[in-house]
KENU-914447 format. One line per field, with one value per residue (C-alpha): residue in one letter; x, y, z. Coordinates in Angstrom, 2 decimals. Each point is the difference from the previous one (the first is absolute). Layout:
REM residues N
residuo <- [A  ...];
u <- [X  ...];
v <- [Y  ...];
w <- [Z  ...];
//
This chain:
REM residues 77
residuo <- [M  S  R  A  M  E  L  I  V  A  G  F  V  K  T  R  N  H  R  A  L  S  D  L  L  T  H  R  R  K  V  L  G  E  L  Q  A  V  T  G  I  N  P  A  N  A  V  N  A  V  R  D  E  I  A  I  I  E  T  G  I  A  E  L  K  P  P  P  G  S  V  S  E  N  E  W  G];
u <- [96.83  -2.83  1.38  0.35  -3.56  -1.24  1.58  -1.38  -3.50  0.23  0.85  -2.97  -2.30  1.29  -0.71  -3.28  1.07  -2.45  0.76  3.72  -0.77  -2.41  2.54  2.68  -2.31  -0.82  3.69  0.95  -2.86  1.30  3.51  -1.41  -1.80  3.16  2.05  -2.53  0.25  3.79  1.38  3.50  0.78  -1.62  -1.42  -1.45  2.01  -0.92  -3.66  -0.09  1.62  -2.53  -2.88  1.31  0.14  -3.55  -1.18  1.75  -1.63  -3.45  0.39  0.83  -3.06  -2.16  1.32  -1.25  -3.43  -2.67  -2.33  -2.99  -2.87  2.01  0.71  -1.53  2.18  -0.26  1.45  2.77  1.28];
v <- [71.39  -2.36  -0.64  3.73  0.53  -2.73  1.82  3.37  -1.42  -1.86  3.28  1.76  -2.89  -0.02  3.71  -0.44  2.67  -0.64  3.32  -0.75  -3.41  1.55  2.65  -2.65  -2.10  3.00  0.74  -3.57  -0.19  3.19  -1.45  -3.16  2.03  1.93  -3.18  -1.57  3.04  -0.21  -0.77  -0.88  -2.28  -3.03  1.05  -3.48  -0.55  3.41  -0.48  -3.35  1.53  2.84  -2.46  -2.01  3.18  0.91  -3.44  0.52  3.43  -1.33  -2.78  2.62  2.06  -3.13  -0.63  3.43  -0.39  0.01  -3.00  -0.06  2.11  1.92  2.98  1.00  -0.15  3.81  0.47  -2.55  1.70];
w <- [102.24  0.89  3.49  0.52  -1.27  2.35  2.95  -1.08  -0.42  3.32  1.72  -1.58  0.92  3.57  0.34  -1.93  -2.50  -2.83  -1.67  -0.28  -1.51  -2.49  -0.97  -0.40  -2.17  -2.19  -0.43  -0.90  -2.52  -1.59  -0.17  -1.57  -2.66  -0.78  -0.27  -2.32  -2.28  -0.31  -3.44  -1.08  2.97  1.54  3.39  0.74  3.21  1.37  -0.97  1.81  3.10  0.11  -0.49  2.95  2.10  -0.99  1.16  3.35  0.44  -0.95  2.59  2.64  -0.92  0.21  3.52  1.07  -1.57  2.70  0.39  -2.39  1.24  2.59  -2.27  -3.32  -3.11  -0.31  3.48  -0.55  -3.07];
//
């Protein structure tokens, strides 16, 4: 899934779609929380995969971040 996530994030970065990246990050964090709450099975592989995806998404968001001083943090979001 990481390659797929890389392509999805690259598309959002290319189109400068910060909202889609933020929504995707929120969703993956929710999935991570749900996986960490699972009992009865070992979700370690899935947890690691989601953590990798979160890192990819955070990198994409960082690429869109405007240069320091150009926009206030409140405007950036």
